[in-house]
C-alpha positions in Angstrom: 0.0 0.0 0.0 1.3 3.5 -0.9 1.8 5.9 2.0 1.3 9.7 2.1 4.9 10.6 1.3 5.1 8.2 -1.7 1.8 9.6 -3.0 3.0 13.2 -2.6 6.2 12.4 -4.4 4.4 10.7 -7.3 2.0 13.7 -7.5 4.9 16.3 -7.6 6.9 14.2 -10.1 3.8 14.0 -12.3 3.4 17.8 -12.2 7.1 18.4 -12.6 7.1 16.3 -15.7 4.3 18.5 -17.1 6.1 21.7 -16.3 9.4 20.5 -17.7 7.8 19.6 -21.1 5.4 22.5 -21.5 6.7 25.4 -23.5 4.6 27.8 -21.3 4.2 25.9 -18.0 1.0 26.3 -16.1 1.1 28.6 -13.1 -1.5 26.4 -11.5 0.7 23.4 -11.8 3.7 25.3 -10.3 1.5 26.6 -7.5 0.4 23.0 -6.7 4.1 21.8 -6.8 5.2 24.6 -4.4 2.4 23.8 -1.9 3.6 20.3 -1.3 7.0 19.6 -2.8 9.1 17.2 -0.8 12.6 18.5 0.1 14.3 15.8 -2.0 12.6 17.2 -5.2 13.3 20.9 -4.6 16.6 20.7 -6.6 14.8 19.1 -9.5 12.2 21.8 -9.5 14.7 24.5 -9.3 16.6 22.9 -12.2 13.4 22.9 -14.3 12.7 26.5 -13.6 16.3 27.6 -14.4 16.2 25.6 -17.7 13.0 27.4 -18.6 14.4 30.9 -18.1 17.7 29.9 -19.7 16.0 28.8 -22.9 14.1 32.0 -23.3 15.3 35.3 -24.8 12.8 37.1 -22.7 12.4 35.0 -19.5 9.0 35.0 -17.7 9.0 37.3 -14.7 6.8 34.8 -12.9 9.4 32.1 -13.4 12.2 34.5 -12.2 10.1 35.3 -9.1 9.5 31.6 -8.5 13.2 30.8 -8.7 13.9 33.6 -6.2 11.3 32.2 -3.8 12.6 28.6 -4.1 16.2 29.8 -3.4 15.0 31.8 -0.4 13.5 28.6 1.0 16.7 26.5 0.6 18.6 25.7 3.7 21.7 27.8 4.4 25.1 26.3 5.1 26.8 26.9 8.4 29.5 28.8 6.6 26.9 31.4 5.4 25.5 31.8 9.0 29.0 32.4 10.3 29.6 35.0 7.6 26.3 36.8 8.3 27.0 36.8 12.0 30.4 38.4 11.5 28.9 41.0 9.2 26.2 41.9 11.8 29.0 42.4 14.4 31.2 44.5 12.1 33.7 41.8 11.4 34.0 40.5 7.9 37.0 38.4 8.3 36.5 36.6 4.9 36.4 39.8 2.9 39.5 41.3 4.6 38.2 44.9 4.2 34.7 45.8 5.2 34.5 48.7 2.7 34.9 46.3 -0.3 31.4 44.8 0.2 
């Protein structure tokens, strides 16, 4: 018997396939993906969105916004957190000179 996580993964993969192969992907499909995408498929979804904008001379503003939102939801590395903490405290050890930011 299929469980909830397996069903959700199938559902998102189905929609992701449609988005990947449609010249002008459905905003509704992308909304549905974004509402329930499992973490392990986020990279695949981001890749599809980036491919779509890369293939277009005039990329969709909606797709660009979606890419930005997906990126904002990605986990941060500990290195990034350390760098941000140093910047908040006026110490940007990685950059060497704070004025070069």
